[in-house]
C-alpha positions as CSV (number, residue, x, y, z in Angstrom):
1,M,15.6,62.8,-137.9
2,S,19.4,63.1,-137.9
3,R,21.1,66.4,-138.5
4,A,22.7,65.2,-141.8
5,V,19.3,64.1,-143.2
6,Y,17.8,67.4,-142.1
7,E,20.5,69.4,-143.9
8,I,20.1,67.4,-147.0
9,L,16.3,68.1,-147.0
10,E,17.0,71.8,-146.4
11,I,19.3,71.9,-149.3
12,M,16.7,70.3,-151.6
13,E,14.1,72.8,-150.3
14,A,16.5,75.7,-150.9
15,L,16.9,74.6,-154.6
16,K,13.0,74.5,-154.8
17,R,12.6,77.8,-153.1
18,H,14.9,79.5,-155.5
19,K,14.1,77.6,-158.7
20,H,13.1,80.8,-160.5
21,T,16.5,82.4,-159.8
22,I,18.3,79.2,-160.9
23,G,16.1,79.0,-164.0
24,F,16.8,82.6,-164.8
25,T,20.6,82.0,-164.4
26,A,20.4,78.9,-166.6
27,F,18.5,80.9,-169.2
28,V,21.2,83.6,-169.2
29,F,23.9,81.1,-169.7
30,V,22.2,79.2,-172.5
31,S,21.1,82.4,-174.2
32,A,24.6,83.8,-174.0
33,F,26.0,80.6,-175.4
34,I,23.6,80.4,-178.4
35,L,23.8,84.1,-179.2
36,S,27.6,84.2,-178.9
37,Y,27.9,81.2,-181.3
38,I,25.7,82.9,-183.8
39,L,27.4,86.3,-183.6
40,I,30.9,84.8,-183.7
41,H,30.1,83.5,-187.2
42,Q,29.1,87.0,-188.3
43,S,31.5,89.3,-186.5
44,E,35.2,89.5,-187.1
45,Y,35.6,91.6,-184.0
46,L,34.0,88.9,-181.8
47,R,36.2,86.2,-183.4
48,Y,39.3,88.3,-182.6
49,F,38.0,88.8,-179.0
50,G,37.3,85.1,-178.7
51,E,40.9,84.3,-179.9
52,L,42.3,86.7,-177.3
53,M,40.2,85.0,-174.5
54,Y,41.1,81.5,-175.7
55,S,44.8,82.4,-175.9
56,N,44.7,83.8,-172.4
57,F,43.0,80.6,-171.3
58,R,45.7,78.4,-173.0
59,D,48.5,80.5,-171.4
60,K,46.9,80.0,-168.0
61,V,46.8,76.3,-168.5
62,S,50.4,76.3,-169.7
63,S,51.5,78.3,-166.6
64,L,50.0,75.6,-164.4
65,G,52.1,73.0,-166.2
66,I,49.1,71.0,-167.4
67,S,49.7,68.6,-170.3
68,K,48.5,65.2,-171.5
69,E,51.3,63.7,-169.4
70,T,50.1,65.3,-166.2
71,P,49.0,62.6,-163.6
72,S,45.3,62.4,-163.1
73,L,45.4,63.2,-159.4
74,V,47.5,66.3,-160.0
75,L,45.2,67.3,-162.9
76,I,42.1,66.8,-160.7
77,L,43.5,69.0,-157.9
78,V,44.5,71.8,-160.3
79,I,41.1,71.8,-162.0
80,L,39.3,71.6,-158.7
81,S,41.3,74.5,-157.3
82,N,40.4,76.6,-160.4
83,N,36.7,75.6,-160.2
84,I,36.4,76.4,-156.5
85,S,38.0,79.8,-157.1
86,V,35.3,80.5,-159.8
87,A,32.6,79.4,-157.4
88,I,33.8,81.6,-154.6
89,I,34.1,84.6,-157.0
90,N,30.6,84.0,-158.2
91,Y,29.3,83.8,-154.6
92,I,31.0,86.9,-153.2
93,G,30.6,88.7,-156.5
94,M,26.8,88.4,-156.1
95,I,25.1,90.1,-159.1
96,M,28.5,90.3,-160.9
97,S,28.3,86.6,-161.2
98,L,26.1,87.1,-164.3
99,A,28.9,88.8,-166.1
100,I,31.2,85.8,-165.3
101,L,28.6,83.5,-166.5
102,I,28.2,85.3,-169.8
103,V,32.0,85.4,-170.3
104,N,32.2,81.6,-169.8
105,A,29.3,81.1,-172.2
106,F,31.1,83.2,-174.8
107,L,34.4,81.3,-174.4
108,L,32.6,78.0,-174.6
109,A,30.8,79.1,-177.8
110,Y,34.2,80.2,-179.3
111,V,35.7,76.8,-178.5
112,L,32.8,75.2,-180.3
113,Y,33.3,77.6,-183.3
114,I,37.0,76.6,-183.7
115,S,36.5,72.9,-182.9
116,N,35.1,69.8,-184.7
117,P,31.6,69.5,-183.2
118,L,32.0,65.8,-182.4
119,D,35.4,66.4,-180.7
120,F,33.8,69.3,-178.8
121,F,31.0,67.1,-177.6
122,L,33.3,64.2,-176.6
123,L,35.7,66.5,-174.7
124,I,33.0,68.7,-173.0
125,A,30.0,66.5,-172.3
126,P,31.5,64.0,-169.8
127,H,32.5,66.7,-167.2
128,G,30.3,69.5,-168.6
129,I,27.1,67.8,-167.5
130,F,28.3,68.5,-164.0
131,E,30.5,71.6,-164.5
132,I,27.9,73.7,-166.3
133,P,25.2,73.2,-163.7
134,A,27.8,73.9,-161.0
135,L,28.7,77.2,-162.7
136,I,25.0,78.1,-163.0
137,L,24.3,77.2,-159.3
138,S,27.3,79.1,-158.0
139,A,26.1,82.2,-160.0
140,S,22.6,81.6,-158.6
141,S,24.0,81.4,-155.0
142,G,25.5,84.8,-155.6
143,L,22.2,86.2,-156.8
144,V,20.4,84.8,-153.8
145,L,23.0,86.3,-151.5
146,F,22.6,89.6,-153.2
147,R,18.9,89.6,-152.8
148,G,19.2,88.6,-149.1
149,I,21.6,91.4,-148.3
150,L,19.6,93.9,-150.3
151,C,16.4,93.0,-148.5
152,L,18.2,93.2,-145.2
153,I,19.4,96.7,-146.0
154,I,16.0,97.8,-147.1
155,S,14.4,96.3,-144.0
156,T,16.9,97.9,-141.7
157,I,16.6,101.4,-143.1
158,K,12.8,101.0,-143.4
159,I,12.2,102.1,-147.0
160,K,8.5,101.5,-146.9
161,P,7.8,101.8,-150.7
162,L,10.4,99.1,-151.3
163,K,9.9,97.0,-148.2
164,K,6.8,95.2,-149.5
165,H,8.6,94.1,-152.7
166,F,11.9,93.2,-150.9
167,E,10.8,91.4,-147.8
168,Y,13.7,90.2,-145.8
169,K,13.9,86.5,-145.2
170,R,16.7,85.3,-143.0
171,E,16.5,81.9,-144.8
172,D,17.7,83.5,-148.0
173,L,21.2,84.0,-146.6
174,K,21.3,80.4,-145.5
175,D,19.9,79.2,-148.8
176,S,22.6,81.1,-150.7
177,L,25.2,79.1,-148.8
178,R,23.3,75.8,-149.4
179,I,23.1,76.4,-153.1
180,F,26.8,77.3,-153.1
181,L,27.7,74.0,-151.4
182,V,25.8,72.1,-154.0
183,S,27.8,73.9,-156.7
184,I,31.0,72.9,-155.0
185,L,29.9,69.3,-154.9
186,L,29.2,69.3,-158.6
187,F,32.5,71.0,-159.3
188,V,34.3,68.2,-157.4
189,I,32.5,65.6,-159.5
190,A,33.3,67.5,-162.7
191,A,37.0,67.8,-161.8
192,V,37.3,64.1,-161.1
193,I,35.6,63.2,-164.4
194,E,37.7,65.8,-166.3
195,G,40.9,64.5,-164.8
196,T,40.2,60.9,-165.7
197,I,37.5,60.3,-168.4
198,T,38.0,63.5,-170.3
199,K,41.8,63.1,-170.1
200,L,41.5,59.6,-171.5
201,I,39.3,60.8,-174.4
202,S,41.7,63.7,-175.2
203,N,44.4,61.1,-175.8
204,W,42.7,59.7,-178.9
205,V,40.5,62.6,-180.1
């Protein structure tokens, strides 16, 4: 078995080993999105907060010089740079990645609130089917890293009451990186689609 095939199999196994963490992270994102969408309809404060977040997002996009006239290659590189930054922050932020996940879910819910549902679907779905899983996986990789480091600390200082519940597995640290790399791959695919297909759709929506 070649090294490349072995690594691919290990990545698949890592996703299986941490399916509960990934499932939990996905549940947090979906729940935050649905709950945010419901509450935005009922709370003027949340609508105001959503407008602030959306304005900041638009200002950030404007500062990058992105427009409908931006060449696809440039657009892809800008989007990819931003996505990879988010993935790295999620990974090194570890448990704080959940907060980032919830903020993104809220912003997405607000965009749906102010948009035509069909336009929202057409503009989000093509790249979102890769970008949202990538976001969830990058947050999951941070949680797996956090658990691995926590278990290592508990194992090192020999806290017996906790040790049986937080058994250190060296593989966890490697798995966190494997899951992170999968998220990067999905972010790359999402950026390419957003810079081409989504851009094309945005010209006539």
